[in-house]
C-alpha positions in Angstrom: 0.5 0.1 0.0 1.3 3.5 -1.0 2.7 5.8 2.0 -0.1 7.9 1.6 -2.9 5.4 2.4 -0.8 4.1 4.8 -0.4 7.7 6.7 -4.2 8.4 6.0 -5.1 5.0 7.5 -3.4 5.5 11.0 -4.5 9.2 11.4 -8.1 7.8 11.0 -7.5 5.0 13.4 -5.7 7.6 15.9 -8.3 9.7 15.6 -11.0 7.2 16.8 -8.6 6.2 19.1 -8.9 9.8 20.6 -13.0 9.9 20.1 -13.1 6.7 22.3 -11.1 7.6 25.0 -13.2 11.1 25.6 -16.0 9.3 25.1 -15.4 6.5 27.9 -14.6 9.4 30.0 -17.9 11.5 29.5 -19.9 8.2 29.3 -18.1 7.1 33.2 -19.3 10.1 34.4 -22.7 10.4 32.9 -25.9 9.2 35.1 -27.1 7.5 31.6 -26.0 3.6 31.9 -29.7 2.6 32.5 -33.1 3.7 32.6 -36.0 2.1 33.9 -39.0 1.9 36.2 -39.5 0.8 39.6 -43.1 0.0 40.8 -44.8 0.1 44.7 -45.5 -3.5 45.3 -46.9 -3.1 48.5 -48.7 0.3 48.2 -50.2 -1.3 44.7 -51.5 -4.9 46.2 -52.7 -2.5 49.5 -55.3 -0.9 47.5 -55.6 -3.5 44.7 -54.6 -1.5 41.8 -54.7 -1.9 38.8 -55.0 -0.7 34.6 -54.2 3.2 35.0 -54.3 3.1 38.3 -50.7 1.0 38.9 -49.4 4.1 37.0 -49.3 6.1 40.3 -47.4 3.2 41.6 -44.7 3.8 39.2 -41.9 6.1 39.5 -38.7 6.4 36.9 -35.1 5.6 38.0 -31.4 6.1 35.9 -28.1 5.9 36.8 -24.6 5.4 36.1 -21.3 4.1 37.7 -21.2 7.0 40.6 -24.8 8.5 41.2 -28.0 8.5 39.9 -31.7 9.5 40.6 -35.4 8.1 40.7 -39.0 9.1 41.7 -40.8 7.5 44.3 -44.2 6.4 43.8 -46.4 5.5 46.1 -49.8 6.5 45.6 -49.7 10.2 46.5 -47.2 11.9 43.7 -43.8 11.9 43.3 -40.3 12.3 45.3 -37.2 12.7 43.3 -34.3 12.2 45.1 -30.8 11.6 44.3 -28.6 8.7 45.5 -24.5 7.8 45.3 -22.9 5.1 45.3 -19.7 5.8 47.4 -20.0 5.3 50.0 -24.0 4.8 50.5 -24.9 1.9 48.5 -21.3 -0.1 48.6 -23.0 -2.3 51.3 -25.7 -3.4 49.0 -24.7 -3.5 45.6 -21.8 -6.4 44.2 -19.1 -3.9 45.1 -16.4 -5.9 43.8 -18.5 -5.9 40.3 -18.9 -2.6 40.7 -15.5 -1.1 40.5 -13.9 -3.7 38.5 -16.0 -1.8 36.1 -14.9 1.4 37.0 -11.1 0.2 36.9 -11.7 -1.4 33.1 -13.4 1.7 32.4 -10.2 3.9 33.4 -7.7 1.3 31.7 -10.0 1.2 28.6 -9.6 5.4 28.6 -5.5 5.1 28.9 -5.0 2.9 26.4 -7.0 4.8 24.0 -5.1 7.6 24.5 -2.1 5.3 24.2 -3.1 4.0 21.1 -4.2 7.1 19.4 -0.6 8.4 20.4 0.9 5.9 19.1 -1.5 5.1 15.7 -0.2 9.4 15.0 3.3 8.3 15.4 3.1 5.2 12.8 1.4 7.8 10.6 3.9 10.6 10.7 7.2 9.3 12.2 9.3 5.9 11.9 9.0 3.6 14.7 10.8 0.8 16.0 9.2 -2.6 14.8 8.5 -3.2 19.0 5.4 -2.0 20.6 6.1 1.2 18.9 5.5 0.1 15.3 2.4 -2.4 14.4 2.9 -4.5 17.1 1.9 -2.2 19.2 -1.2 -0.8 17.7 -2.8 -4.4 17.5 -1.6 -4.6 21.3 -3.2 -1.6 22.7 -6.4 -2.3 19.8 -6.7 -5.7 21.4 -6.5 -4.7 25.3 -8.9 -1.2 24.7 -11.6 -4.0 22.5 -11.1 -6.6 25.3 -11.6 -3.7 28.3 -14.8 -2.7 26.3 -16.0 -6.1 26.0 -15.4 -6.9 30.1 -17.1 -4.0 31.1 -20.4 -4.3 29.4 -21.0 -8.2 30.5 -19.3 -6.9 34.1 -22.1 -4.7 34.1 -24.8 -6.2 32.5 -24.3 -9.1 35.3 -24.4 -6.6 37.7 -28.1 -5.0 36.5 -29.3 -8.3 35.3 -28.3 -11.3 37.7 -28.0 -9.1 40.7 -30.5 -7.1 40.0 -29.1 -3.4 40.8 -32.2 -1.4 40.0 -34.0 -3.5 42.9 -32.0 -2.9 45.2 -31.1 0.7 44.5 -34.8 1.3 45.1 -35.6 -0.4 48.0 -32.4 1.5 50.0 -33.5 2.7 53.1 -37.3 1.5 52.7 -38.4 0.1 55.8 -42.3 -0.2 54.8 -42.8 -0.5 51.3 -41.3 -2.8 48.6 -40.4 -1.8 45.2 -39.8 -4.4 42.4 -38.1 -3.5 38.9 -41.0 -3.0 36.4 -38.7 -2.0 33.2 -35.0 -1.3 32.7 -33.0 -1.0 29.3 -29.6 -0.2 29.0 -29.2 4.1 28.0 -26.9 5.4 26.3 -23.8 5.3 28.3 -23.7 1.8 28.0 -23.9 1.6 24.7 -21.0 4.4 23.9 -18.8 1.2 24.9 -20.1 -1.0 22.5 -19.9 1.3 20.3 -16.3 2.2 21.5 -15.4 -1.8 21.4 -16.6 -2.3 17.9 -14.0 0.9 16.9 -11.0 -0.9 18.3 -11.8 -3.8 16.9 -11.9 -2.0 13.6 -8.4 0.0 14.3 -7.1 -4.0 13.9 -8.7 -4.2 10.5 -7.3 -0.9 9.3 -3.4 -2.1 10.5 -4.2 -5.4 8.6 -5.3 -3.3 5.9 -2.3 -1.2 5.6 -0.3 -4.6 5.1 0.8 -5.7 8.2 0.5 -9.3 9.7 -1.0 -10.2 12.3 1.3 -10.8 15.3 2.8 -14.5 15.5 1.3 -14.9 12.1 4.2 -16.5 9.3 4.4 -16.4 6.2 4.7 -19.0 3.6 7.7 -17.7 2.0 9.7 -17.2 6.1 8.4 -20.5 6.4 10.2 -22.0 2.9 13.3 -20.0 4.1 14.1 -21.4 7.3 13.1 -24.9 6.2 15.7 -24.5 3.3 18.1 -23.0 6.0 17.5 -26.0 8.0 18.1 -28.1 5.3 21.7 -26.7 4.8 22.6 -27.5 8.1 
């Protein structure tokens, strides 16, 4: 591939990596990871609510990795309030999973920035054929993509398997019991998915630029090695 086209590919990959780093950083501080509604089951059972009456006992909830907000609906109007994961909710949520999600987000941001820098170095400089060169670009892209996948898997398990929304809704509730009525992942969660796909795309761009995947040997080099072995 001509040098100008390689430079264009590496610049494109570098800009995409930088955009992913900034997008992930914005997602970490956002409250738009999960949106849903919670039902005040105790209040609904007391008045035997159904149909249109049931909406008086359904409140909204949304949260991110650090904080969130919900509207408490128990038939007497909505009462909004804010909540924070640190340190308030650490006793009731799977703290190890939650902290792991935040750590992997940090790693994703760091390696996305590192990848963006080395993509630009390969576009405008002559790096060493080690971690500065194509091998390093494959490595940074692989680590970033893997971190994005781990973030989605861990956070999905925290929400769906450990019923995170219900635990938040029932926090400090002595009389009423809340159950998840509906929930869906919001913008910040899908931002992580897009970033993971972008880093996978970056690895394909490196291959398209003419650089072999690490640890792959061409047939020609294998033939030469065999010939040398026969000589000795």
